[in-house]
Each structure stands twice: as C-alpha cells, then as structure tokens.
C-alpha positions as MATLAB code, in Angstrom:
seq = 'MGEPFDISYVFSFLPKLLGTLNTTLLIVACSLLAGIIVGFLVALPRLYKVPVLKTCSEIYISFFRGTPILIQLFLFYYGLPEILKLVHVDMTRTPVLVFVILTYGLHTGAYMSEMIRASVMAVDKGQVEAAYATGMTGFQAFTRIVLPQALGIAIPVFSNLVIALLKDTSLAFTLGVMEMTGKAQTLGSLTQHFIETYIALALIYLVISYTIEKLLLVAEHRLLRHEKRSTPEKKSFRVHKNWSYRRIIAEMGSGKGGAG';
ca = [
       0.000    0.000    0.000;
       2.944    2.353    0.598;
       3.601    5.026    3.201;
       1.037    7.690    4.235;
       0.790   10.694    1.952;
       3.335   13.435    2.684;
       3.364   16.457    0.393;
       6.946   17.317    1.353;
       8.073   14.348   -0.729;
       6.590   15.978   -3.837;
       9.000   18.900   -3.504;
      11.938   16.665   -2.644;
      11.279   14.444   -5.674;
      11.114   17.324   -8.158;
      14.881   18.022   -8.379;
      15.654   14.303   -8.504;
      13.292   13.790  -11.428;
      14.598   16.893  -13.185;
      18.030   15.291  -13.108;
      16.832   12.827  -15.771;
      14.998   15.456  -17.830;
      17.948   15.710  -20.217;
      17.460   12.063  -21.229;
      13.772   12.629  -21.898;
      14.436   15.761  -23.949;
      17.209   13.983  -25.860;
      14.758   11.249  -26.883;
      12.190   13.860  -27.919;
      14.648   15.989  -29.917;
      16.321   13.099  -31.759;
      13.000   11.377  -32.444;
      11.516   14.611  -33.813;
      14.488   15.172  -36.105;
      14.314   11.609  -37.395;
      10.526   11.809  -37.654;
      10.592   14.986  -39.741;
      13.141   13.532  -42.161;
      11.338   10.190  -42.455;
       7.938   11.876  -42.644;
       9.044   14.113  -45.499;
      10.468   11.168  -47.438;
       7.329    9.105  -46.863;
       5.002   11.968  -47.781;
       6.628   12.654  -51.170;
       5.471    9.428  -52.902;
       1.912   10.081  -51.784;
       1.983   13.709  -52.881;
       3.383   12.880  -56.315;
       1.582    9.503  -56.553;
       4.661    7.386  -57.289;
       3.122    3.924  -57.950;
       5.241    1.433  -55.950;
       6.603    3.848  -53.358;
       3.107    5.170  -52.662;
       1.974    1.664  -51.649;
       5.065    1.167  -49.482;
       4.380    4.494  -47.753;
       0.792    3.531  -47.030;
       1.869    0.188  -45.525;
       4.473    1.928  -43.381;
       1.964    4.487  -42.124;
      -0.676    1.836  -41.438;
       1.741   -0.241  -39.356;
       3.093    2.546  -37.167;
      -0.284    4.219  -36.698;
      -2.147    0.964  -36.175;
       0.063   -0.698  -33.533;
       0.865    0.466  -29.981;
       4.198    2.186  -29.433;
       5.011   -0.259  -26.626;
       4.797   -3.230  -29.000;
       6.944   -1.358  -31.523;
       9.592   -0.807  -28.842;
       9.711   -4.526  -28.073;
       9.763   -5.491  -31.757;
      12.702   -3.242  -32.564;
      14.654   -3.973  -29.395;
      14.292   -7.760  -29.503;
      13.506   -8.399  -33.180;
      15.833   -6.090  -35.099;
      19.086   -7.640  -33.743;
      17.814  -11.110  -34.660;
      17.017   -9.999  -38.203;
      20.385   -8.293  -38.630;
      22.142  -11.463  -37.488;
      21.025  -13.008  -40.778;
      23.275  -10.541  -42.613;
      26.057  -10.913  -40.017;
      25.479   -7.579  -38.270;
      25.966   -7.717  -34.495;
      23.924   -5.211  -32.456;
      24.337   -6.796  -29.034;
      26.555   -3.932  -27.871;
      24.294   -1.214  -29.228;
      22.983    1.082  -26.434;
      19.291    0.641  -25.708;
      18.790    4.380  -26.229;
      19.532    3.877  -29.937;
      16.641    1.420  -30.269;
      14.356    3.775  -28.359;
      15.170    6.779  -30.566;
      14.891    4.642  -33.716;
      11.461    3.371  -32.709;
      10.122    6.759  -31.681;
      11.578    8.351  -34.803;
       9.859    5.885  -37.137;
       6.648    6.090  -35.115;
       6.660    9.878  -35.276;
       7.559    9.817  -38.970;
       4.272    8.096  -39.813;
       2.284   10.926  -38.230;
       4.607   13.581  -39.626;
       4.077   12.289  -43.156;
       0.317   12.672  -42.825;
       0.750   16.147  -41.373;
       3.054   17.213  -44.212;
       0.814   15.751  -46.902;
      -2.338   17.360  -45.520;
      -0.652   20.742  -45.020;
       0.762   20.881  -48.545;
      -2.549   19.828  -50.086;
      -4.364   22.526  -48.097;
      -2.486   25.281  -49.966;
      -4.472   26.656  -52.891;
      -3.174   25.187  -56.157;
      -4.027   28.414  -57.936;
      -1.182   30.146  -56.100;
       1.278   27.536  -57.382;
       0.014   27.957  -60.929;
       0.368   31.727  -60.576;
       3.946   31.235  -59.366;
       4.708   29.136  -62.458;
       3.134   31.811  -64.633;
       5.516   34.428  -63.222;
       8.500   32.278  -64.151;
       9.251   30.517  -60.860;
      10.703   27.026  -60.898;
       9.080   24.169  -59.003;
      11.592   24.515  -56.164;
      11.069   28.265  -55.913;
       7.291   27.895  -55.924;
       7.505   25.311  -53.155;
       9.918   27.221  -50.907;
       8.401   30.684  -51.437;
       4.684   29.960  -51.820;
       3.758   26.495  -50.547;
       6.174   25.945  -47.658;
       5.460   29.123  -45.617;
       1.703   28.542  -45.782;
       2.008   24.804  -45.148;
       4.109   25.463  -42.055;
       1.477   27.776  -40.629;
      -1.221   25.185  -41.266;
       0.882   22.371  -39.784;
       1.950   24.080  -36.552;
      -1.180   23.154  -34.489;
      -0.886   19.500  -35.531;
       2.875   19.587  -34.969;
       2.290   20.925  -31.460;
       0.009   17.991  -30.661;
       2.571   15.540  -32.069;
       5.401   16.978  -29.981;
       3.350   16.850  -26.780;
       2.177   13.316  -27.563;
       5.785   12.258  -28.207;
       6.875   13.806  -24.917;
       4.271   11.763  -23.049;
       5.043    8.596  -25.017;
       8.666    8.722  -23.879;
       7.387    7.558  -20.497;
       7.285    4.034  -21.992;
      11.037    4.013  -22.644;
      11.653    2.824  -19.072;
      10.208   -0.576  -20.067;
      13.500   -1.188  -21.917;
      15.589    0.048  -18.999;
      16.146    3.655  -20.067;
      16.436    5.814  -16.968;
      14.353    8.787  -18.069;
      11.896   10.631  -15.834;
       9.302    7.870  -15.569;
      11.979    5.255  -14.905;
      13.434    7.477  -12.196;
       9.956    7.930  -10.709;
       9.505    4.157  -10.563;
      12.811    3.817   -8.737;
      12.055    6.599   -6.252;
       8.605    5.170   -5.544;
      10.019    1.703   -4.885;
      12.741    3.022   -2.584;
      10.566    5.352   -0.510;
       7.154    3.696   -0.877;
       5.707    7.181   -1.583;
       4.288    6.383   -4.991;
       1.537    9.025   -5.051;
       3.978   11.834   -4.274;
       6.353   10.559   -6.939;
       3.725   10.558   -9.673;
       2.340   13.941   -8.624;
       5.835   15.422   -9.021;
       6.227   13.640  -12.362;
       2.844   14.900  -13.591;
       3.759   18.481  -12.652;
       6.964   18.322  -14.677;
       5.199   16.906  -17.732;
       2.464   19.527  -17.392;
       4.910   22.448  -17.250;
       6.926   21.176  -20.225;
       3.814   20.501  -22.312;
       2.402   23.940  -21.518;
       5.698   25.614  -22.444;
       5.906   23.742  -25.761;
       2.300   24.635  -26.559;
       2.858   28.344  -25.941;
       6.131   28.471  -27.885;
       4.575   26.806  -30.909;
       1.550   29.090  -30.641;
       3.888   32.082  -30.939;
       5.519   30.437  -33.960;
       2.093   29.883  -35.529;
       1.158   33.550  -35.117;
       4.437   34.651  -36.685;
       4.020   32.326  -39.656;
       0.448   33.484  -40.247;
       1.046   37.166  -39.567;
       0.644   37.955  -43.285;
      -2.930   36.742  -43.262;
      -5.472   39.408  -42.404;
      -8.307   38.039  -40.410;
     -11.313   40.004  -41.442;
     -14.080   40.123  -38.872;
     -17.534   41.333  -39.852;
     -18.410   44.690  -38.472;
     -21.042   44.664  -35.817;
     -24.033   46.754  -36.824;
     -25.978   48.186  -33.943;
     -29.360   49.886  -34.158;
     -29.269   53.361  -32.712;
     -31.953   56.045  -32.462;
     -30.572   59.412  -33.394;
     -30.165   61.670  -30.368;
     -32.332   64.377  -31.948;
     -35.245   61.990  -32.187;
     -37.235   61.307  -29.040;
     -39.914   58.670  -28.688;
     -42.583   61.396  -28.418;
     -41.445   62.943  -31.679;
     -41.457   59.568  -33.450;
     -45.015   58.895  -32.251;
     -46.072   62.407  -33.263;
     -44.660   61.957  -36.750;
     -46.392   58.601  -37.115;
     -49.668   60.129  -35.981;
     -49.446   63.040  -38.357;
     -48.862   60.748  -41.260;
     -52.129   58.809  -40.785;
     -54.553   61.658  -41.156;
     -54.563   65.260  -42.044;
     -54.957   68.012  -39.544;
     -58.198   69.619  -40.002;
];
C-alpha cells in the first residue's frame, strides 16, 4: 500500500526527477528530427503519386499508426538484432537508447508524413500555378509559396505531435532507459511514496507541455502574420439623439390623417 501521503516528498522528488529530464528531452529531440526527415520522405510518394513507393508508404503508415508504441519498442529492441544477425550484423553492444530513438523516430515519422501531406494539399493550387506563370521554378514555388503557408497550417498538428511524443517517452523505461518515468519508478520503490512521486512527475510533464504549446503558438502567429483576419463589423441599431420617442409617435400620428 505504501507510506502515508506526505506532500513534502513531492518537492523533494522534483529536483531528482529533473536530473533525468535531459534524457527525456534527448529522446524527444532526436526522435523529432528523425521523424521529420522520415515523414518528409514518406510523404513525397503520396503527394506525387509514385506507384510502388506510394503503396510502401501507405503500408508503413498503417503499421506505425495501427500498432501500440510499446509493442513497436519490443519489436525493434528484440527483433531487429535477430534480423540483422542473418546478414552478419551484431547489435548486441548497441545502447538501448539507440533502439528507443529509432522506434520513436519511425513512429513519429508516420504521423509527420500525414501532417506534411495534408498541409501541402491545403495550400491553394491556384497560387502555385500563378507562381509558375511568373517564371518561378518548381523549387522556388515550393519554398516561397507552398512551404510558408504549409508550415502555418501544420503548426497546431505539430504541437500535438510533440506533446504526444513527450508523453510517449514515459514508456522508454520498459526497456531500462532511466528517463523521468523510470526514475519515478525507482524513487517510488525506494521510498514507498508512490503518489507523491507521480504527482511530481505529472507536474513536470504539465509544465513542459504547456511551455511547448505556448512556444509553438507564438511560432504559428508569426508564420500566419501575413494573413489578415477580417471580422464582420457589428451593426448596432441606434436612435438618433435628436429623435425622441414622443417625436417619433407624433410623426407617425401626423402621417395617418390630415390636420383639419
């Protein structure tokens, strides 16, 4: 059952958990970088409808979006070395963090590819055609017209992906990685103050998630600053100050019949 609740342990656990924050952020940063690269490469065949590669991309996306991240971690950590043994590649000395980053990177890449594809397709094709008409090349049209608008459209989805990835890193401790959740498990087992440990852990995740959300919101506003949001003017009914209710009634009365 554990020891009785003591809030002082929450504050004492915070610095100890923050000591492993660098590992968590390293997993997030490396996985995001790998996910963006993989996502872009996977999105291209679907955007340009390359026959064979398009099918391979769809299978890849279906697998990583349709299976739990925990199962993917186990498959890559235990299965990949066995497969590579067939081609005489030894991965027994490979750090477990490499498998974790690889798995999270590929997992994130599946969602990134959908985000990239949807964002690019959301840009009006007429703008691209106008860019071609002015003499721009395909690369120039993409970097100057499509990319800035696609980034602004993608930022809200990207924010959700980053926060989801941050929370998913809590499963890395199942492979022995001593990140924040793994440290929390250890502290809870040593002190038997599990509730206090997880409250401290939840506070750290909450603060980091909130900070990421606000930073990306600022980035979204900067990317979309060129768009003027037009709001309809509110029309209010006002009676002119020179017109009183008595005068209005008098005018209405005089219009019905003539004064004899």
